[in-house]
PyMOL Python script that loads the backbone (N, CA, C, O; Angstrom):
from pymol import cmd

cmd.read_pdbstr("""\
ATOM      1  N   LEU A   1     100.904  60.847 143.473  1.00  0.00           N
ATOM      2  CA  LEU A   1     100.579  59.468 143.181  1.00  0.00           C
ATOM      3  C   LEU A   1     101.589  58.585 143.900  1.00  0.00           C
ATOM      4  O   LEU A   1     102.795  58.724 143.698  1.00  0.00           O
ATOM      5  N   VAL A   2     101.108  57.698 144.718  1.00  0.00           N
ATOM      6  CA  VAL A   2     101.970  56.842 145.527  1.00  0.00           C
ATOM      7  C   VAL A   2     101.736  55.390 145.142  1.00  0.00           C
ATOM      8  O   VAL A   2     100.594  54.938 145.054  1.00  0.00           O
ATOM      9  N   VAL A   3     102.815  54.670 144.915  1.00  0.00           N
ATOM     10  CA  VAL A   3     102.730  53.232 144.675  1.00  0.00           C
ATOM     11  C   VAL A   3     102.940  52.551 146.020  1.00  0.00           C
ATOM     12  O   VAL A   3     104.039  52.593 146.573  1.00  0.00           O
ATOM     13  N   TRP A   4     101.905  51.932 146.544  1.00  0.00           N
ATOM     14  CA  TRP A   4     101.962  51.375 147.898  1.00  0.00           C
ATOM     15  C   TRP A   4     102.770  50.094 147.962  1.00  0.00           C
ATOM     16  O   TRP A   4     103.341  49.787 149.008  1.00  0.00           O
ATOM     17  N   ASP A   5     102.836  49.349 146.893  1.00  0.00           N
ATOM     18  CA  ASP A   5     103.557  48.074 146.900  1.00  0.00           C
ATOM     19  C   ASP A   5     104.955  48.229 146.300  1.00  0.00           C
ATOM     20  O   ASP A   5     105.370  47.415 145.475  1.00  0.00           O
ATOM     21  N   THR A   6     105.662  49.245 146.701  1.00  0.00           N
ATOM     22  CA  THR A   6     106.997  49.479 146.187  1.00  0.00           C
ATOM     23  C   THR A   6     108.015  48.621 146.944  1.00  0.00           C
ATOM     24  O   THR A   6     107.839  48.377 148.137  1.00  0.00           O
ATOM     25  N   PRO A   7     109.066  48.163 146.278  1.00  0.00           N
ATOM     26  CA  PRO A   7     110.078  47.367 146.980  1.00  0.00           C
ATOM     27  C   PRO A   7     110.863  48.184 148.002  1.00  0.00           C
ATOM     28  O   PRO A   7     111.454  47.619 148.922  1.00  0.00           O
ATOM     29  N   ASN A   8     110.875  49.507 147.852  1.00  0.00           N
ATOM     30  CA  ASN A   8     111.543  50.368 148.814  1.00  0.00           C
ATOM     31  C   ASN A   8     110.558  50.684 149.931  1.00  0.00           C
ATOM     32  O   ASN A   8     109.805  51.654 149.843  1.00  0.00           O
ATOM     33  N   SER A   9     110.561  49.875 150.974  1.00  0.00           N
ATOM     34  CA  SER A   9     109.561  49.984 152.034  1.00  0.00           C
ATOM     35  C   SER A   9     109.699  51.257 152.863  1.00  0.00           C
ATOM     36  O   SER A   9     108.731  51.669 153.502  1.00  0.00           O
ATOM     37  N   ASN A  10     110.852  51.882 152.873  1.00  0.00           N
ATOM     38  CA  ASN A  10     111.042  53.092 153.669  1.00  0.00           C
ATOM     39  C   ASN A  10     110.609  54.361 152.944  1.00  0.00           C
ATOM     40  O   ASN A  10     110.621  55.440 153.536  1.00  0.00           O
ATOM     41  N   PHE A  11     110.230  54.251 151.679  1.00  0.00           N
ATOM     42  CA  PHE A  11     109.843  55.428 150.909  1.00  0.00           C
ATOM     43  C   PHE A  11     108.636  56.134 151.523  1.00  0.00           C
ATOM     44  O   PHE A  11     108.649  57.356 151.673  1.00  0.00           O
ATOM     45  N   ILE A  12     107.609  55.393 151.874  1.00  0.00           N
ATOM     46  CA  ILE A  12     106.386  55.982 152.424  1.00  0.00           C
ATOM     47  C   ILE A  12     106.691  56.639 153.769  1.00  0.00           C
ATOM     48  O   ILE A  12     106.201  57.733 154.049  1.00  0.00           O
ATOM     49  N   LYS A  13     107.488  55.987 154.594  1.00  0.00           N
ATOM     50  CA  LYS A  13     107.844  56.550 155.899  1.00  0.00           C
ATOM     51  C   LYS A  13     108.629  57.853 155.726  1.00  0.00           C
ATOM     52  O   LYS A  13     108.411  58.811 156.468  1.00  0.00           O
ATOM     53  N   LYS A  14     109.529  57.890 154.761  1.00  0.00           N
ATOM     54  CA  LYS A  14     110.293  59.110 154.489  1.00  0.00           C
ATOM     55  C   LYS A  14     109.381  60.222 153.988  1.00  0.00           C
ATOM     56  O   LYS A  14     109.569  61.389 154.333  1.00  0.00           O
ATOM     57  N   LEU A  15     108.400  59.862 153.180  1.00  0.00           N
ATOM     58  CA  LEU A  15     107.440  60.842 152.672  1.00  0.00           C
ATOM     59  C   LEU A  15     106.628  61.448 153.817  1.00  0.00           C
ATOM     60  O   LEU A  15     106.397  62.656 153.849  1.00  0.00           O
ATOM     61  N   ILE A  16     106.202  60.611 154.743  1.00  0.00           N
ATOM     62  CA  ILE A  16     105.444  61.083 155.905  1.00  0.00           C
ATOM     63  C   ILE A  16     106.320  61.983 156.770  1.00  0.00           C
ATOM     64  O   ILE A  16     105.867  63.033 157.223  1.00  0.00           O
ATOM     65  N   LYS A  17     107.564  61.585 157.002  1.00  0.00           N
ATOM     66  CA  LYS A  17     108.466  62.408 157.814  1.00  0.00           C
ATOM     67  C   LYS A  17     108.714  63.761 157.157  1.00  0.00           C
ATOM     68  O   LYS A  17     108.781  64.781 157.844  1.00  0.00           O
ATOM     69  N   PHE A  18     108.851  63.778 155.833  1.00  0.00           N
ATOM     70  CA  PHE A  18     109.042  65.038 155.127  1.00  0.00           C
ATOM     71  C   PHE A  18     107.842  65.960 155.320  1.00  0.00           C
ATOM     72  O   PHE A  18     108.006  67.153 155.573  1.00  0.00           O
ATOM     73  N   LYS A  19     106.641  65.407 155.200  1.00  0.00           N
ATOM     74  CA  LYS A  19     105.424  66.199 155.382  1.00  0.00           C
ATOM     75  C   LYS A  19     105.321  66.709 156.820  1.00  0.00           C
ATOM     76  O   LYS A  19     104.922  67.851 157.048  1.00  0.00           O
ATOM     77  N   LEU A  20     105.679  65.861 157.792  1.00  0.00           N
ATOM     78  CA  LEU A  20     105.670  66.290 159.187  1.00  0.00           C
ATOM     79  C   LEU A  20     106.686  67.401 159.435  1.00  0.00           C
ATOM     80  O   LEU A  20     106.411  68.342 160.179  1.00  0.00           O
ATOM     81  N   GLU A  21     107.853  67.293 158.816  1.00  0.00           N
ATOM     82  CA  GLU A  21     108.871  68.343 158.953  1.00  0.00           C
ATOM     83  C   GLU A  21     108.357  69.674 158.421  1.00  0.00           C
ATOM     84  O   GLU A  21     108.582  70.721 159.028  1.00  0.00           O
ATOM     85  N   GLN A  22     107.668  69.631 157.287  1.00  0.00           N
ATOM     86  CA  GLN A  22     107.106  70.855 156.720  1.00  0.00           C
ATOM     87  C   GLN A  22     106.083  71.477 157.669  1.00  0.00           C
ATOM     88  O   GLN A  22     106.092  72.688 157.891  1.00  0.00           O
ATOM     89  N   LEU A  23     105.211  70.654 158.222  1.00  0.00           N
ATOM     90  CA  LEU A  23     104.189  71.170 159.128  1.00  0.00           C
ATOM     91  C   LEU A  23     104.805  71.706 160.418  1.00  0.00           C
ATOM     92  O   LEU A  23     104.368  72.736 160.931  1.00  0.00           O
ATOM     93  N   CYS A  24     105.811  71.020 160.942  1.00  0.00           N
ATOM     94  CA  CYS A  24     106.482  71.495 162.158  1.00  0.00           C
ATOM     95  C   CYS A  24     107.139  72.849 161.908  1.00  0.00           C
ATOM     96  O   CYS A  24     107.061  73.745 162.748  1.00  0.00           O
ATOM     97  N   GLU A  25     107.776  72.994 160.772  1.00  0.00           N
ATOM     98  CA  GLU A  25     108.421  74.263 160.444  1.00  0.00           C
ATOM     99  C   GLU A  25     107.379  75.371 160.276  1.00  0.00           C
ATOM    100  O   GLU A  25     107.583  76.494 160.738  1.00  0.00           O
ATOM    101  N   TYR A  26     106.282  75.058 159.626  1.00  0.00           N
ATOM    102  CA  TYR A  26     105.232  76.043 159.379  1.00  0.00           C
ATOM    103  C   TYR A  26     104.586  76.522 160.681  1.00  0.00           C
ATOM    104  O   TYR A  26     104.310  77.711 160.837  1.00  0.00           O
ATOM    105  N   PHE A  27     104.346  75.598 161.611  1.00  0.00           N
ATOM    106  CA  PHE A  27     103.675  75.946 162.857  1.00  0.00           C
ATOM    107  C   PHE A  27     104.636  76.318 163.988  1.00  0.00           C
ATOM    108  O   PHE A  27     104.194  76.690 165.076  1.00  0.00           O
ATOM    109  N   GLY A  28     105.921  76.222 163.744  1.00  0.00           N
ATOM    110  CA  GLY A  28     106.887  76.592 164.776  1.00  0.00           C
ATOM    111  C   GLY A  28     107.021  75.557 165.875  1.00  0.00           C
ATOM    112  O   GLY A  28     107.367  75.894 167.008  1.00  0.00           O
ATOM    113  N   VAL A  29     106.754  74.314 165.558  1.00  0.00           N
ATOM    114  CA  VAL A  29     106.905  73.212 166.500  1.00  0.00           C
ATOM    115  C   VAL A  29     108.342  72.707 166.389  1.00  0.00           C
ATOM    116  O   VAL A  29     108.913  72.683 165.299  1.00  0.00           O
ATOM    117  N   LYS A  30     108.921  72.305 167.513  1.00  0.00           N
ATOM    118  CA  LYS A  30     110.306  71.843 167.486  1.00  0.00           C
ATOM    119  C   LYS A  30     110.454  70.654 166.543  1.00  0.00           C
ATOM    120  O   LYS A  30     109.621  69.748 166.555  1.00  0.00           O
ATOM    121  N   PRO A  31     111.511  70.648 165.724  1.00  0.00           N
ATOM    122  CA  PRO A  31     111.690  69.571 164.744  1.00  0.00           C
ATOM    123  C   PRO A  31     111.945  68.204 165.373  1.00  0.00           C
ATOM    124  O   PRO A  31     111.829  67.185 164.692  1.00  0.00           O
ATOM    125  N   GLY A  32     112.288  68.163 166.648  1.00  0.00           N
ATOM    126  CA  GLY A  32     112.466  66.888 167.331  1.00  0.00           C
ATOM    127  C   GLY A  32     111.184  66.072 167.390  1.00  0.00           C
ATOM    128  O   GLY A  32     111.218  64.860 167.600  1.00  0.00           O
ATOM    129  N   MET A  33     110.060  66.740 167.205  1.00  0.00           N
ATOM    130  CA  MET A  33     108.766  66.054 167.199  1.00  0.00           C
ATOM    131  C   MET A  33     108.725  65.014 166.089  1.00  0.00           C
ATOM    132  O   MET A  33     108.155  63.939 166.272  1.00  0.00           O
ATOM    133  N   VAL A  34     109.316  65.315 164.950  1.00  0.00           N
ATOM    134  CA  VAL A  34     109.314  64.392 163.815  1.00  0.00           C
ATOM    135  C   VAL A  34     110.107  63.137 164.169  1.00  0.00           C
ATOM    136  O   VAL A  34     109.669  62.022 163.885  1.00  0.00           O
ATOM    137  N   TYR A  35     111.248  63.315 164.775  1.00  0.00           N
ATOM    138  CA  TYR A  35     112.067  62.171 165.189  1.00  0.00           C
ATOM    139  C   TYR A  35     111.304  61.322 166.204  1.00  0.00           C
ATOM    140  O   TYR A  35     111.310  60.094 166.122  1.00  0.00           O
ATOM    141  N   TYR A  36     110.655  61.973 167.151  1.00  0.00           N
ATOM    142  CA  TYR A  36     109.918  61.262 168.191  1.00  0.00           C
ATOM    143  C   TYR A  36     108.724  60.499 167.608  1.00  0.00           C
ATOM    144  O   TYR A  36     108.443  59.376 168.025  1.00  0.00           O
ATOM    145  N   LEU A  37     108.029  61.103 166.655  1.00  0.00           N
ATOM    146  CA  LEU A  37     106.859  60.460 166.050  1.00  0.00           C
ATOM    147  C   LEU A  37     107.242  59.337 165.089  1.00  0.00           C
ATOM    148  O   LEU A  37     106.406  58.499 164.750  1.00  0.00           O
ATOM    149  N   GLY A  38     108.486  59.314 164.656  1.00  0.00           N
ATOM    150  CA  GLY A  38     108.937  58.308 163.700  1.00  0.00           C
ATOM    151  C   GLY A  38     108.703  56.884 164.154  1.00  0.00           C
ATOM    152  O   GLY A  38     108.430  56.008 163.334  1.00  0.00           O
ATOM    153  N   LYS A  39     108.807  56.642 165.458  1.00  0.00           N
ATOM    154  CA  LYS A  39     108.612  55.270 165.943  1.00  0.00           C
ATOM    155  C   LYS A  39     107.139  54.852 165.952  1.00  0.00           C
ATOM    156  O   LYS A  39     106.835  53.667 166.082  1.00  0.00           O
ATOM    157  N   TYR A  40     106.231  55.809 165.814  1.00  0.00           N
ATOM    158  CA  TYR A  40     104.810  55.487 165.778  1.00  0.00           C
ATOM    159  C   TYR A  40     104.288  55.291 164.358  1.00  0.00           C
ATOM    160  O   TYR A  40     103.128  54.928 164.162  1.00  0.00           O
ATOM    161  N   ILE A  41     105.139  55.529 163.378  1.00  0.00           N
ATOM    162  CA  ILE A  41     104.751  55.304 161.977  1.00  0.00           C
ATOM    163  C   ILE A  41     105.085  53.858 161.633  1.00  0.00           C
ATOM    164  O   ILE A  41     106.251  53.491 161.492  1.00  0.00           O
ATOM    165  N   GLN A  42     104.056  53.056 161.501  1.00  0.00           N
ATOM    166  CA  GLN A  42     104.188  51.626 161.225  1.00  0.00           C
ATOM    167  C   GLN A  42     103.603  51.313 159.858  1.00  0.00           C
ATOM    168  O   GLN A  42     102.791  52.084 159.347  1.00  0.00           O
ATOM    169  N   PRO A  43     103.996  50.200 159.257  1.00  0.00           N
ATOM    170  CA  PRO A  43     103.442  49.848 157.933  1.00  0.00           C
ATOM    171  C   PRO A  43     101.916  49.749 157.909  1.00  0.00           C
ATOM    172  O   PRO A  43     101.302  49.997 156.872  1.00  0.00           O
ATOM    173  N   ASN A  44     101.302  49.391 159.028  1.00  0.00           N
ATOM    174  CA  ASN A  44      99.849  49.239 159.035  1.00  0.00           C
ATOM    175  C   ASN A  44      99.098  50.572 159.140  1.00  0.00           C
ATOM    176  O   ASN A  44      97.896  50.611 158.879  1.00  0.00           O
ATOM    177  N   ASN A  45      99.779  51.669 159.516  1.00  0.00           N
ATOM    178  CA  ASN A  45      99.079  52.946 159.610  1.00  0.00           C
ATOM    179  C   ASN A  45      99.656  54.024 158.693  1.00  0.00           C
ATOM    180  O   ASN A  45      99.231  55.177 158.766  1.00  0.00           O
ATOM    181  N   GLU A  46     100.603  53.678 157.841  1.00  0.00           N
ATOM    182  CA  GLU A  46     101.235  54.656 156.953  1.00  0.00           C
ATOM    183  C   GLU A  46     100.230  55.326 156.020  1.00  0.00           C
ATOM    184  O   GLU A  46     100.241  56.545 155.854  1.00  0.00           O
ATOM    185  N   LYS A  47      99.376  54.530 155.425  1.00  0.00           N
ATOM    186  CA  LYS A  47      98.414  55.057 154.454  1.00  0.00           C
ATOM    187  C   LYS A  47      97.452  56.045 155.123  1.00  0.00           C
ATOM    188  O   LYS A  47      97.161  57.104 154.567  1.00  0.00           O
ATOM    189  N   LEU A  48      96.967  55.700 156.302  1.00  0.00           N
ATOM    190  CA  LEU A  48      96.046  56.568 157.032  1.00  0.00           C
ATOM    191  C   LEU A  48      96.718  57.880 157.439  1.00  0.00           C
ATOM    192  O   LEU A  48      96.120  58.949 157.314  1.00  0.00           O
ATOM    193  N   ILE A  49      97.947  57.800 157.920  1.00  0.00           N
ATOM    194  CA  ILE A  49      98.670  59.009 158.335  1.00  0.00           C
ATOM    195  C   ILE A  49      98.894  59.925 157.144  1.00  0.00           C
ATOM    196  O   ILE A  49      98.671  61.132 157.235  1.00  0.00           O
ATOM    197  N   LEU A  50      99.331  59.363 156.038  1.00  0.00           N
ATOM    198  CA  LEU A  50      99.585  60.172 154.852  1.00  0.00           C
ATOM    199  C   LEU A  50      98.304  60.824 154.345  1.00  0.00           C
ATOM    200  O   LEU A  50      98.324  61.983 153.931  1.00  0.00           O
ATOM    201  N   GLN A  51      97.201  60.102 154.371  1.00  0.00           N
ATOM    202  CA  GLN A  51      95.926  60.679 153.959  1.00  0.00           C
ATOM    203  C   GLN A  51      95.505  61.802 154.894  1.00  0.00           C
ATOM    204  O   GLN A  51      95.029  62.842 154.440  1.00  0.00           O
ATOM    205  N   ASP A  52      95.678  61.601 156.208  1.00  0.00           N
ATOM    206  CA  ASP A  52      95.330  62.639 157.177  1.00  0.00           C
ATOM    207  C   ASP A  52      96.160  63.899 156.966  1.00  0.00           C
ATOM    208  O   ASP A  52      95.628  65.009 156.980  1.00  0.00           O
ATOM    209  N   LEU A  53      97.461  63.725 156.771  1.00  0.00           N
ATOM    210  CA  LEU A  53      98.340  64.883 156.611  1.00  0.00           C
ATOM    211  C   LEU A  53      98.035  65.664 155.342  1.00  0.00           C
ATOM    212  O   LEU A  53      98.240  66.877 155.301  1.00  0.00           O
ATOM    213  N   ASN A  54      97.553  64.995 154.318  1.00  0.00           N
ATOM    214  CA  ASN A  54      97.261  65.670 153.056  1.00  0.00           C
ATOM    215  C   ASN A  54      95.846  66.223 152.984  1.00  0.00           C
ATOM    216  O   ASN A  54      95.594  67.153 152.217  1.00  0.00           O
ATOM    217  N   SER A  55      94.916  65.676 153.761  1.00  0.00           N
ATOM    218  CA  SER A  55      93.525  66.073 153.599  1.00  0.00           C
ATOM    219  C   SER A  55      93.011  67.023 154.678  1.00  0.00           C
ATOM    220  O   SER A  55      92.082  67.789 154.422  1.00  0.00           O
ATOM    221  N   LYS A  56      93.585  66.990 155.860  1.00  0.00           N
ATOM    222  CA  LYS A  56      93.077  67.833 156.949  1.00  0.00           C
ATOM    223  C   LYS A  56      93.657  69.234 156.861  1.00  0.00           C
ATOM    224  O   LYS A  56      94.808  69.432 156.471  1.00  0.00           O
ATOM    225  N   ALA A  57      92.831  70.196 157.234  1.00  0.00           N
ATOM    226  CA  ALA A  57      93.289  71.583 157.326  1.00  0.00           C
ATOM    227  C   ALA A  57      93.703  71.809 158.785  1.00  0.00           C
ATOM    228  O   ALA A  57      92.855  71.987 159.660  1.00  0.00           O
ATOM    229  N   PHE A  58      94.992  71.799 159.027  1.00  0.00           N
ATOM    230  CA  PHE A  58      95.505  71.927 160.382  1.00  0.00           C
ATOM    231  C   PHE A  58      95.749  73.384 160.745  1.00  0.00           C
ATOM    232  O   PHE A  58      96.159  74.189 159.910  1.00  0.00           O
ATOM    233  N   ASP A  59      95.489  73.706 162.004  1.00  0.00           N
ATOM    234  CA  ASP A  59      96.071  74.884 162.610  1.00  0.00           C
ATOM    235  C   ASP A  59      97.049  74.351 163.654  1.00  0.00           C
ATOM    236  O   ASP A  59      97.161  73.136 163.816  1.00  0.00           O
ATOM    237  N   ARG A  60      97.746  75.209 164.352  1.00  0.00           N
ATOM    238  CA  ARG A  60      98.806  74.735 165.240  1.00  0.00           C
ATOM    239  C   ARG A  60      98.249  73.812 166.330  1.00  0.00           C
ATOM    240  O   ARG A  60      98.834  72.767 166.615  1.00  0.00           O
ATOM    241  N   GLY A  61      97.137  74.189 166.930  1.00  0.00           N
ATOM    242  CA  GLY A  61      96.548  73.390 168.000  1.00  0.00           C
ATOM    243  C   GLY A  61      96.074  72.029 167.534  1.00  0.00           C
ATOM    244  O   GLY A  61      96.297  71.022 168.206  1.00  0.00           O
ATOM    245  N   SER A  62      95.422  71.999 166.384  1.00  0.00           N
ATOM    246  CA  SER A  62      94.926  70.711 165.886  1.00  0.00           C
ATOM    247  C   SER A  62      96.078  69.813 165.437  1.00  0.00           C
ATOM    248  O   SER A  62      95.972  68.590 165.521  1.00  0.00           O
ATOM    249  N   PHE A  63      97.184  70.408 164.957  1.00  0.00           N
ATOM    250  CA  PHE A  63      98.343  69.610 164.576  1.00  0.00           C
ATOM    251  C   PHE A  63      98.985  68.969 165.800  1.00  0.00           C
ATOM    252  O   PHE A  63      99.368  67.800 165.759  1.00  0.00           O
ATOM    253  N   VAL A  64      99.104  69.717 166.876  1.00  0.00           N
ATOM    254  CA  VAL A  64      99.679  69.168 168.111  1.00  0.00           C
ATOM    255  C   VAL A  64      98.774  68.068 168.664  1.00  0.00           C
ATOM    256  O   VAL A  64      99.269  67.041 169.130  1.00  0.00           O
ATOM    257  N   LYS A  65      97.454  68.268 168.620  1.00  0.00           N
ATOM    258  CA  LYS A  65      96.521  67.236 169.074  1.00  0.00           C
ATOM    259  C   LYS A  65      96.642  65.984 168.218  1.00  0.00           C
ATOM    260  O   LYS A  65      96.609  64.868 168.737  1.00  0.00           O
ATOM    261  N   TYR A  66      96.783  66.163 166.907  1.00  0.00           N
ATOM    262  CA  TYR A  66      96.931  65.018 166.014  1.00  0.00           C
ATOM    263  C   TYR A  66      98.193  64.232 166.363  1.00  0.00           C
ATOM    264  O   TYR A  66      98.177  63.002 166.388  1.00  0.00           O
ATOM    265  N   CYS A  67      99.272  64.940 166.628  1.00  0.00           N
ATOM    266  CA  CYS A  67     100.540  64.269 166.987  1.00  0.00           C
ATOM    267  C   CYS A  67     100.391  63.503 168.303  1.00  0.00           C
ATOM    268  O   CYS A  67     100.916  62.398 168.436  1.00  0.00           O
ATOM    269  N   LYS A  68      99.686  64.077 169.267  1.00  0.00           N
ATOM    270  CA  LYS A  68      99.478  63.384 170.542  1.00  0.00           C
ATOM    271  C   LYS A  68      98.597  62.162 170.354  1.00  0.00           C
ATOM    272  O   LYS A  68      98.843  61.126 170.972  1.00  0.00           O
ATOM    273  N   ASN A  69      97.575  62.263 169.513  1.00  0.00           N
ATOM    274  CA  ASN A  69      96.716  61.103 169.232  1.00  0.00           C
ATOM    275  C   ASN A  69      97.463  60.012 168.490  1.00  0.00           C
ATOM    276  O   ASN A  69      97.198  58.827 168.697  1.00  0.00           O
ATOM    277  N   LEU A  70      98.386  60.392 167.637  1.00  0.00           N
ATOM    278  CA  LEU A  70      99.195  59.426 166.917  1.00  0.00           C
ATOM    279  C   LEU A  70     100.052  58.611 167.888  1.00  0.00           C
ATOM    280  O   LEU A  70     100.301  57.427 167.660  1.00  0.00           O
ATOM    281  N   GLN A  71     100.492  59.241 168.953  1.00  0.00           N
ATOM    282  CA  GLN A  71     101.284  58.562 169.957  1.00  0.00           C
ATOM    283  C   GLN A  71     100.457  57.572 170.761  1.00  0.00           C
ATOM    284  O   GLN A  71     100.994  56.579 171.252  1.00  0.00           O
ATOM    285  N   LYS A  72      99.178  57.820 170.903  1.00  0.00           N
ATOM    286  CA  LYS A  72      98.300  56.927 171.669  1.00  0.00           C
ATOM    287  C   LYS A  72      97.937  55.665 170.896  1.00  0.00           C
ATOM    288  O   LYS A  72      97.756  54.601 171.488  1.00  0.00           O
ATOM    289  N   ASP A  73      97.831  55.782 169.578  1.00  0.00           N
ATOM    290  CA  ASP A  73      97.381  54.642 168.757  1.00  0.00           C
ATOM    291  C   ASP A  73      98.412  53.605 168.597  1.00  0.00           C
ATOM    292  O   ASP A  73      98.174  52.595 167.935  1.00  0.00           O
TER     293      ASP A  73
END
""", "prot")
cmd.dss("prot")
cmd.show_as("cartoon", "prot")
cmd.util.cbc("prot")
cmd.orient("prot")
């Protein structure tokens, strides 16, 4: 359960980074990917990213494609 209007604006971004770290570790992707993707996590797309990370069934290839698409948006 996430409160979207929390005064701690970095909470959602930290939650997304934590989930990305877990997926990178699981798929054997270099952890630097999380740091690099951090600049693409903006307040206007946080909710969508978090929903995608929790709802999609990723394999390694689809996770890498998702990360590349995140960089394009």
